[in-house]
C-alpha positions in Angstrom: 23.6 5.3 22.8 22.7 3.5 19.6 22.9 5.5 16.4 19.6 4.8 14.6 19.3 6.3 11.2 16.2 6.8 9.1 16.3 5.4 5.6 13.7 5.7 2.8 11.5 2.9 4.2 13.3 1.8 7.4 15.1 2.7 10.5 18.5 1.1 10.7 21.8 0.8 12.5 25.1 0.8 10.6 26.8 2.7 7.9 24.7 1.4 4.9 20.9 1.0 4.7 21.4 -1.9 2.3 23.7 -3.9 4.6 22.7 -2.8 8.1 23.6 -4.3 11.5 19.9 -4.0 12.4 16.9 -2.8 10.5 13.1 -2.4 10.8 11.5 -2.0 7.4 8.1 -0.4 6.8 5.9 0.9 4.1 3.4 3.7 4.0 -0.1 2.6 3.1 -2.6 5.4 3.2 -3.1 6.5 6.9 -1.0 3.5 8.1 2.6 2.4 8.4 3.0 -1.4 7.8 6.0 -2.9 9.6 7.0 -5.9 7.5 10.4 -7.0 8.6 12.9 -6.7 11.5 16.5 -7.8 11.3 19.1 -7.7 14.1 22.7 -9.0 13.5 24.1 -11.5 15.9 26.5 -8.9 17.3 23.7 -6.6 18.4 21.3 -9.3 19.7 20.3 -9.1 23.3 20.8 -5.3 23.5 17.1 -4.3 22.9 18.0 -3.0 19.5 14.7 -4.3 17.9 12.7 -2.5 20.6 14.6 0.8 20.0 13.9 0.4 16.2 10.2 -0.1 17.1 10.1 3.0 19.3 11.3 5.0 16.3 8.5 3.7 14.1 6.0 4.3 16.9 7.3 7.9 17.2 7.0 8.4 13.5 3.4 7.1 13.5 2.6 9.5 16.4 4.3 12.5 14.7 2.5 11.9 11.4 -0.9 10.8 12.9 -0.7 7.3 11.3 -1.6 3.9 12.7 0.7 0.8 12.6 -0.1 -2.4 11.0 2.5 -5.0 12.2 3.1 -7.8 9.7 6.4 -8.6 11.3 5.9 -11.2 14.1 8.3 -9.3 16.4 6.5 -6.0 16.0 3.1 -7.5 16.3 4.0 -9.3 19.5 5.6 -6.2 21.1 2.8 -3.8 20.0 0.1 -6.2 21.3 1.6 -6.8 24.7 2.0 -3.3 25.8 -0.9 -0.9 26.3 1.3 2.2 25.7 1.0 1.4 21.9 -2.8 1.2 21.7 -3.0 4.7 20.3 -1.0 3.7 17.3 -2.0 0.2 16.7 -4.5 -0.3 13.8 -7.9 -1.4 15.3 -8.1 -4.5 13.0 -4.9 -6.0 14.5 -5.5 -5.4 18.2 
């Protein structure tokens, strides 16, 4: 099981939030969480790490009753192609 940690404005994999093996960065903007960047190192590619990071942000949004604004191309594509995320996706970006 992948050890995903919560940082100040990210979920990440690795020992250091500043130099992670994988990371999904976000910012709180009022009633929304804006996902602005996803990074996965070469050694973790192909292991669905980005999807697991996205699931953490989705859980955070649901737990805090916030919507997600995906600026990051990966997050935007994933959130828009799966109906299970409709409850957390900001209406303007659907």
